[in-house]
N, C-alpha and C positions, 0 to 999 in steps of 0.2 A: 515547271521549268521557265516560263517566261518571267516570273517574277524576279528572276537574277540574270537576266539579261544584260542588266545594267554592269553587273559585275565584268562580264566577258567583255563589254565595249570599255571599260576603263582599264582593264588589266591586261590588254594585248592577247595576241596569239597564243602566247605560252599558257597566259593563265586560263585560256578558253578549253585547251587541251587537258590541264591540270583537272579542271572541274566537269568535263565530258561526263564521268562516271557518277551521276545524281544518286544520291543515296535514295532508298524506299521507304524511311522511315518516317512517321507521321509523329507531330509533337504529341506527346501522351505525358505530359507531366513528368514526374519522378519515375513512370514505370522504365521506359525505354532506359532512361538516364541512368539506373541501377543494373542494367541487363548485361549477361555475360555470354548469351547464346539463345538460341531459338530452338522450338519443338521440333521434331522430326517430322517430314511429311507422313509418314508411317503411322506413327503415335498420333498425330492430329486426327487423319482419318479415323484411326481406332477409337478415339475419345468420340468424334462425333457419331461415329456408329453406335457406340454404347449408350449415347445420350438420347440417339432418336429411338431406340428399341423400347417401347411400349410407354415411352415418357415417361417414364418414372425416375431415372437417375438426373440427380441436379448438374447441370453442365456451368462450370465457371471457367470465365477467361481470365486468366491470371498475368498481370504485365510485369511480373518480378521473377525474373528465370532462377536467381539465384536462392528463393524460397520454394522451388518447385517441389523439391523433394522432402523437406518437412511437412508442406501443404498435403502431401499426398500420403503421407504419414499418419496425418491427423484425420483425414478424411476415411482411410481404413479403418481407424479407430471408431471414427463417428460412426461407420457403416454397421461395425461389429456391435455397437451399443445401440443403436437405433433401428438398423436393417435399411436405413436409407443410404442409398448408394450416390456419391458424390465424385464426379469426373473432373479433373484439372486437367485444363489446357492452357499450358504456360507458353507466351510468345515473350520473346525479348531480341535484343542484339539489333540486326539490320531488318527486322519483321515491322512492316508497317501495321501496327495495331489498328488504328482507326480504319485504315484501307480495308484491311481483313475484316473489321467489324462491318463497314457497309455492305462489304460484300455478302456475309452471312445473312443481315438484313435483306437484302435484294433477293437472296436465295430460300427467305424463309427458312432459316437456320441459326435464327438469335440463340445464344447462350440464357440460361436462365440468371446468372450472374455475369456482368460484364465491368471491365475495368475502365475508369475514365481518369484524367489527369488535371481536372481544374476548370476554369472559367471557360477557355477556349474549348474543350472538349463538351461542357455541359452544355453549351448553346448548340452543338451538333444532336446532342442526345435526350435534352431534356424532356422531349415529348414522348420517351420510352421508359422514363424512369418511376418507379413505384414510390408513393409517399411512405416513408418509414418513422415519421414524427412519434409515432405510438407505441415503438418497440423501446423496451427496459432500457436497452444501452444507450438509447438516444440522450437521456437525462444524464447520463454520467460521464459524457465528454464534451469537451470544447470544439472538437475537431471535426464533428459531423459536416459534410457538405450540405449547405442551404441553397434552396431553389430561390427565385426572384423574391416569390411571397412567402418566404420564410420557413419551408418545412425542409425536413432532412430528408435529403435523397440518395445522399451517399455514405456507404459505411467505412468509417476510418479504421484501418488495420494497424497502423505504425505512424510514430513520429520518427522522421528521419533528419539528419543534419549533415552539413558538410562545411568545408571551407578548403583547407589545406592539409593533408594527412601526413604525419612525420613519423620517422623513425628516431624513437627517443634515444636509442642507444647511439646511433649515429651523432645527434646532436650534442649529447654527453660527451663522447670523445673529442668533438670539435670545440667544446667549452661553449656550446649554446644553450641559453635557459630557454624554453619554449615561450616561457612567460612576455619574453621580449619581443614576442613577434605579434605585435599590434598595431603597426604601421610600416609603411614603405621602407623607412631608413631601418628599420629592424630588421625586415626581410633581406634589403641589399646586404648589410654587413653579416648577416648569417648566410647568404648566399655566397659571398666572397670568402669568408672565412673555412667553409667546407670545401669548395672549390680548391683552394689551396693545398687541403690534404686529402684531396679526392684518391691520391695512390695509397696512402698507408691505410685509408678507410676502406679499401676494395671498391670504390666507387666508379661507375662508368660516367657518371652525370650528377649533378645535384637534384635534379627533378625529374620527374617521369610524367609527362605531359602529352596528349594524343590531340593533336587538332585538325586531323583530314576530315573534311567535313561531309564526305559521304557516308561514313560510319558515326563519327563522333562530332555531329553537330550538337546532339543533346547535352554534352558535357562541356562545349564551349558556348555555343548559343541559348542554351539554358541555364546550366549551373554557374558558369565563371560569369554570364554576363549578369545572372542574378543578382550578383553583389552589387554591380553599377545600379540596379533596382532598388535595392533596400537595403545594403550594408550600411550600418552605422545609424540606422533609421529605427525609430521607435515601432513597434509591431502595428499594423495596420496604416502605417504613413505610405500613401498613396502618390506622393509626389511625382517621382519621377516614371512610375508605371502609367498613371494618366497622362503626362506629356507624352509617353511613347505611344499610347494608344490613338492620339491625336497626331502622330507623324511626327513629334518632335523629340529632341534631347536636349541636356543641358552639356554644353560644349565644355565647360570647366572641369565638371565632374568625369566628362567622357574622358577629358585630357588625362587627368589622374589615373584613370581606369589603364587608359593605353600604355600609359608609363609603367605600370605595374605589370602587365601583359608582356611587354617588350623584357621587361627583367625576367619574367618566369620564362620566356621561350629563349632567351639568350643561355640561361642555364640548364637548359633540358636537353637531355639525349636527343639528337637530331633526327635519328631514323624513326624513332617513335613519334617525335612531335610531327613529322611529316607524313609519314604513311602506317604509324602503328594502329592498330585496332584495341580495342577495351581490354582483351585478353594481353596483349602485349605491354601494354602500360601498366596492367595490374601485376604482370608476371615479373618484369623489370623491377618494380619497386619492394614485391613480396620476397623477391630472391636477394634483397639486400644490396642492390645495384645503385640505387638513388636514395636520397635521404627523404623528398617529399613526393606526394603523388596529390592529383588534385581529383580525388574523390572522396565520399564521406562513408558513413558506419556502415552503409549497404554492404561493404567490401567484408565485412567480419566473417560471414558464413564461408568466403572464399578463402579464408586464410590457413585454415587447416590444410589444405590440399596443397599449400605450399609449403606446410611443416614449419610455417613461421614460429620463431622462438623470441625474437626481439619485441621489446615492450614499444609501443605506438601510441599516438593521440591525435586529436583535432585541433588545428590553430585556425584562426581567423583569415580568410583571404582579404587581409587587412590591406586594400590598396591606396589609401589615402595617407596623407602626411598627419593628420590627427591621428590619436587613438581609435583602434576598433576592437573592443574586446569580447564582442560576440560573434556567433555563427548563424547561419542561415538554418532555421528547423521548422519543419512543418510536415504535414501530412504529404507524402508523395503523391499518393494517387488515392482514389476511392472505388470502391466497388457498387454499383447499382444494381437492382433488381428490375428485370426486364418485365414491364407492366402488362404486355399480351402475352406472357408465358402462362404454362397450365401448373408450375409447380412454385408460385409464390409464397405460399404459406411455409412448405418444405424449406425455402429460402431463407425466411425469417427466422424458423426454429433453427437452422445451421448458422445464421450469424449471431444469434443469441448464444447458443454453444461456445462460438469460438471467442466472443468478447466478453463473457461474463464466467465461464466456469475455469477452475483451477487449471483443466487440461488444455483449453484453449489458450490461457494466458501464458502456460509454459512453451505451448507451440509457437506463438508470435514472440515472445521475448527470449526464451531460451533456445529454442531450437532454431527458429527463424532471426535472431540476433537483432532484434529491433526492440525500439520502447513504445510500450502500450500508451495509446491516446485515453485510457479510461483511469478515472480517478479511482476506481475501487480495484484494480490490479495492485496485487500483493508481490508480484514477481518481479525481482529486480534484474537487470541485465549484468550477465555476466563475461561477455564478450568485451575486449579492448575499446573498441571505438564505440560502442554503445556506451560503456562506462564514461567515457570521455564526455561524450555528447551529453550525457546526463548531468554531468557538472555545470554545464551552461544552463541547460533547462531548468535546474533547480535553482540557479542563481539568478534565473531571468534575464539571463544574457542572450537572447535568441531575436533574430529578425526575421519577420516573415517571408514565405517564398512568394512574392508579387510577380515573378517571372512566368507563374502558372497563369496569370491574367492575361498574357500576350495572346494575340490573334494567333489562331491555330496554324501550325505548319511555319511560322516566320523563321524560327530557328534553322529548320532545314532548307528553306527555299530563299532564305535572304541573308541572315546574320551570320549563320555558320559559314558562309563562305567568305567572308571578310576576316574572320579568325584565320582561316587557312593561307589567306595571302599573305597576312602580317606574320604569321609562322614561318612563312616561307621567305620573308624578306624582300618580296614583290611590292609591297608599299611600306610606308613609312608611319609615324606617328600621326601626322597631319593626314597621311592618306585614310589611316585606319578611322579617325574620326569622321571626316567627310563622307568617307565612304560608308561608313554605319548610318549616319544621320540620314545618307540617301537612300539606303536599303530601308530604312524603317518608314521614311515617308512615301517610298514608292509602294511598300508593301501594303501599307493602311489604306492609300488610296483605293486599292484594288480590293 
């Protein structure tokens, strides 16, 4: 909480009251970013007790709640095939995954496999990770997480991507070609055209965006801000993340980003923008009430729940005046094997099954709606947003997720609050740029 007192001081009493309900989630890469709920206390206790009984079951902490069901279905089939029980404990939504994991560690209740979300989380958990470099799957992917000495310690299970997801039917009715959405001016023209036809298109707003920092900091402070850090850059270009890690920002680029955020917020549903949850944001778009949503292909598994029939796709979050034709695509998170556990070999066997067998590939790609990170995978995605993302991946039009290298907790405790104030209109463009610079500098110092 101390790390964002500067926000309270600068924003006044009203802002203090609006930020009092600090969220409880810790940054964990794309894991919480793609969550729509959390495991119940009863099911969590049940999974823990199962895992403890006899020490035979593999216990996995999964941070992507939307793939909970297909993962459990695969685990059941795996047990039928091998006799090995696998307990899936899925955490998401407002759950503080890192905090929960630290509690497990202190209580001597660590899972056999645990999720982590990038460099920040790696620094927290690196002493508890098993070297997986010798596993067969490790040589069949470029997305395994590497330790500081080059060892593979993170198991990649998906490539995900995001920008701004659109309802293709609405765009077509409004005369908007998705291919034109590659810079600020293209989006401004599209938003204006759709807004003028909201009534006949049955829309309540042009965009579905949620910026309340208590629950949605991961969407704004991680995902949206991620475009500032690497949008339009060659993969691996660390210019802006390096600046951030030293407490600095590029004022001109951040100003362009602020202009785009203002455009996005101005054309968003106000209730959802200010106080909406992930579920609210998704429901608004999935029910055909907006043309755009700021989420990625991880919402694919949720679309059948809303009986979505319209065509959809992903466009770049192109905030610059220059052309930006790619999207951010990378591993959302990885699984690590707890190196002090008793089921290390069993975990390795399970990961091999998931990565390299047809059944495992079907689970990850077809059932979970993701893109496989493995070169040997023969299963192609069938869900609409994964298919859209794959066109960018195949064309080489992707930018890396440099935001996963930010200091742990910065989006929850610092930058997410700036987005909320901007969405509420309590600060202007200059306020956004200056406050963001201050937030980053202050957080890095601490």
